[in-house]
N, C-alpha and C positions, 0 to 999 in steps of 0.2 A: 544508552544501552540499546542494542538491536531488538526488534520485535522477536517474540518467542515463537510466533506462528503466523503464517499468511495463508488464507484460504480464498480460492476464487471459484466462481460458477457463472455460467451463462444464464441470465435471468431476464426475461421480458425485453429482449433486444439489447441488453447491456451486459457488461462484465462486472459482476458484483465482487467486491474485494472486502474481506474482513481481516483486520490486523489485530492480533492479540499481543499485548505488551504487559510485562509484569508490574509496571508502574504506570498504567494507562492514565490515571488521574493527573500525573505529573506532566503530561504532554500538553495540557491546556496552557494557554498563554502565561508567560512569566513577565517579570519586570523588564527583562531584556528583549521580550518579543515572543512570538509563538514558535513552537517546534513545527517543522515542515516535513512532509512525506514526499519522497522521490520514488516514483514507481515507473517501471519499464515493462511493457508488454513484450514478451518473447515468444515468437511463433516459429515453427520449423521452416527452414529455407527462406526466411525473411529477416531483414535487419531489425534489431530491437527498436521499439518506438517508445519514446518517453511520454508518459501520460500527463501532459501539461493540462492545467485547468481542472483536473479532477479534485473535488473537494472532499476531504475526509471529515466526518463528524463523529462525535462521541457515540458509541453504541452501548449495548447492554454489557454489564460485567466489566471485564478488562479489555474491551474491544473498541476499535475505531472502524468505521465503515465508509465505503464510497462506491459509486457506480460510474464506470467508464463507458462512454458510448460505444456501441457495436459489440457483437459477440466475437469470441475467439474460436479458432479452429482446434481440432484434436491435437494434442501434444503441446499446446500453449501453456505458458506459466508466467508469473509476474515476479520480478525481482524488486524488492523494496528496501529502502534505507530511511532512517529517520535522521533529520538534520536539526541539531539543537540551535537555540537562538544566536549563538556566536559562530555558527557555520561548521561545527564539527559533525562529521558524518558517522553514523553507526556502521557496523558491518552489515552487509546485505543479507536479507532473509529471502529465500526462494519459496514460492508457493507450491501447492500441489499442481499437477498437470491436469488439464481438461481431457 
C-alpha cells in the first residue's frame, strides 16, 4: 500500500522527510526481506534526483523518518514509493512543497 502522507521540511542543513503509512509496523523486515523506500527530490527547473543512501527509520506513531543531505529550494517536493520485499512498487505519494 502507498504511504498516506509525506511531509518535508528544511531542517539544520538537511531535508527532513516524514512518511505516514496506515500499516507502518508492517514495513519492518519480513521473512522475505525488508520493505524499501524510493524517494526522489523534485525541484523547479531541475531534473529529479533519486535520494540514494537515505536511510528511513521507524518514527513515532505511524511514521518513518529520514534526513537527506542538503536543503531544497522553494517549490521543491519529494515523490515517494514503497517497494515490498518481492519488488512490487506502491503508487507514488507526493509531499508538500517547500
